[in-house]
N, C-alpha and C positions, 0 to 999 in steps of 0.2 A: 806543538807542530814539529814534525820531522822533516828535515831538508837534506837531500842527498845529491851531491855534486857528481856529475858525469865527467869522465876524462875526455878531453877534447884535443885532437891532434893540432900540432903547431900551425898547419896550413888549413885550419878550420874554415869551412864555407857555410854560412848560415842557410843558404838555399839547399845544400846537401843535407843539413840537419833536418830541415823541414821535410824533405823528401824521405828521410830515414824514419822519423818518428811515427808518422801515420801508418805506413805499411807494417812496421815492426809491431805496433800495438794491435793492428787489425789481425796480424798473423797469430797473435796470442788471444784472439777472441774478444778484444775490447772494441768499443765503439766510441766515437766522439760525441760527447754530450754538450760541449761548448768549445769554441775556438775564438780567441779574441787577443787583445793586447792588454797587458797589465798597466794600469795608470802609473804605478810606481816605477815601471821600467818601460818608458816610451820606446817603441820600435821592437818590442819583444813579441814573441808568438807564444801564446799560453793556451794549453788544452786542458779540458777536464775529460778524463776517460772513465767509462763505466764498464762493468762486466755483467752483461745481460741485465737482469732485473735485481741483481744482488745489491745489497747496501754497500756503500763505500765509493769514494771517488779518488782516482789517482790524478794528480795535477803534474803536468810537465811544462817546462818553460825553456825556450831558446831565446837568449839575449845576445845578439850579434855584437853589440857595442863593447861588451866586456868579454866576449868569446866564452860564454857560459851556457851550459845546459844543466838543469837540475830538476829533480822531482820533489814534490811537496806532498805531505800527507797531513791534512788538517786534523786536529784532535777529534772533531765531530764527524769526520768522514773516513775513519779507519775501518778496515775490514780485513779478515784473514786472507782473502784472495790477493790483496795488495802485497802483504808480507811474502806470500809464496811466489808471486809473479814478478815483482819489481826487480829482483836481482837478474832474472832471465831477460827482462826487457832492457835493463841497463846494459848488460853484456852485449845483447844484439845490436842496440843502437851504437854503442862504442865501436863494435866490430864494423858496422856499416860506415861509420865516419872514417875509420882507418882505411877501409877499402876505397872509399871515395877520394880520400886525400892522397893515396899512394899513386906515384907516377905510373902511368900505363907501361906495360911491357914494351909496346911499340916505341914509346918515347925514350925508354931506357936504352933501347938498342941503337937509337939514332946517334 
């Protein structure tokens, strides 16, 4: 199994993370095959994303308690599209989290 940690801003908000993950993945052509909580991480949000009818499953997890977001690729769920797409998805999610965490320009002027 491969696990990849995402960079999370210091003022990380799990609601922002959830709002970032789904649209970013959809913009990359992925659809949600499952959304649940991992028993080993109570309070987490865990997704299985698929790419059309291709083999392979990309798993993403947001765990607010530890301020973590990570991707998992299980050995039996690997696929070439995941290797190609995951770096793009990771960068896009991290960018959205930074954008959401940045103080607004209006607040900065006050």
